[in-house]
C-alpha angles and dihedrals in degrees: 000000000000115000116242106231093183127039127178120179124185093329117182133182120183113172118210145069094276095044094130092053092043094053092046088054093045091053097043102034104028094236116181127227094268094048093052090052093051098043101036106016086236130130122223106224101169123008118201098318121182132173144125134223121207121217114283096016124131103220113194121203115191140166141129121291110295096025092119099249098126091041089052094052091051090059090063093069094028098250080136125035115224122243090220137341138064127278122186126181121187086353093302120121102234095207095056094053117115118231092262092044092052092047090052093050092049092048100045110020111029124051119194126200120186134193091255108043096202090214114190103255099207093051126080124243091263093047090051092052092045095047095093091048089052089053087054091054098242114163114263095248091052089047092052096046093047094047095048089053091048089052091050090054089058094042096249101123109142097033096082095113098047123107116236088248089063092058131080121245092261093049089052095054086050087057090050091051091048090051089053090047096046094083091047096235122190093218128050122196112199117188108193091308097169102035098102092052129099114263097253094048091042092056093046091053091044090056093043093049094051091050092047098047092045091050093047095038096234118174105224139190107196119190119205142152091206116090091195090059092045091050090046099054110015128099085196135006131213119198120206134198127180090345094308126116104232103179139355122190145112118301087255092054097045093054095039100040111028112189096220143349091279091060091041090056091051095054099036095104096042115115109228097200095099095029108048113076134206094255089064097055104030122115131208117276105248144120091286095057099033114067116229112268093019112133110210092193088095097037117123114256127209139173118268091245092062109124130229092258091057092044091055090054091053094045092055089059098048140046092203124086118260119252115219118215133192129229091285097052096253120140110250104161151351137239119200123186091260091053089048092052090051090049091051093048091049130194121333 
């Protein structure tokens, strides 16, 4: 069984002097965010949020401005204290940690990367990456060795002596990521780290980030307002609105099975060609899906995780339906041209 590295249970955050009364009214009367603001002059940041994140997963949290996503991520390293609920990171109750214990967890076990890196302008790239290790009291030689390795991971070898002002925006973000990786944390918290970058640089960093975190098995919470980015990098996506968690699922589940009209509106312009897989559209192999006289022995066979775009390429080269197989190679379903067209069209 995969270990859950992050666990949130019924977490609330209500900002304001009357937060206790406001929360009581929300629970008992079902007040929405606007009503809480009007009646109590309080702001609902997070409302009864629960989820878990297993080791090695990239868990994307997205929503519009004011949805609560950035407030939520700041609870994970206790930059913000919850009004109610339980938060565990690496099995430790974050609210129960002493000041020194919390500082140690932040320094050694949780790395955070913001949209604006706040690199120290008078320090070189190497000095910036080594700064958290300096705070930990590591010897200089060890700091340099570790920081050089972190810079190599983000393809910045050779820039060690540069100042931040001499780097592009994308390179500065790489320095920030290297700084977060230098202490080898198990958990990475990413708060819209690529949102200010040009599209081409952004995609390059997204791809590099996914490769890096999967190779190093980092458990990641990634905040974004961009669904394309969430789909591109996330193993699962959580969509928030007014502090509430509306839906959690894989990119395919979010697009194919939106929980409500709000989520449906989010995903309506997303192409499903590279997102939806064969296992979602395949049908059972029977007399209704296999025309009389068709010999499936020569039919093309593909894995159940083959996406629509790849299925289209295969369908172009063969008149036979496509047989879908599982991880063991066993036949588990079929996709004819009609089934494929319905999958491309999607749900009405």
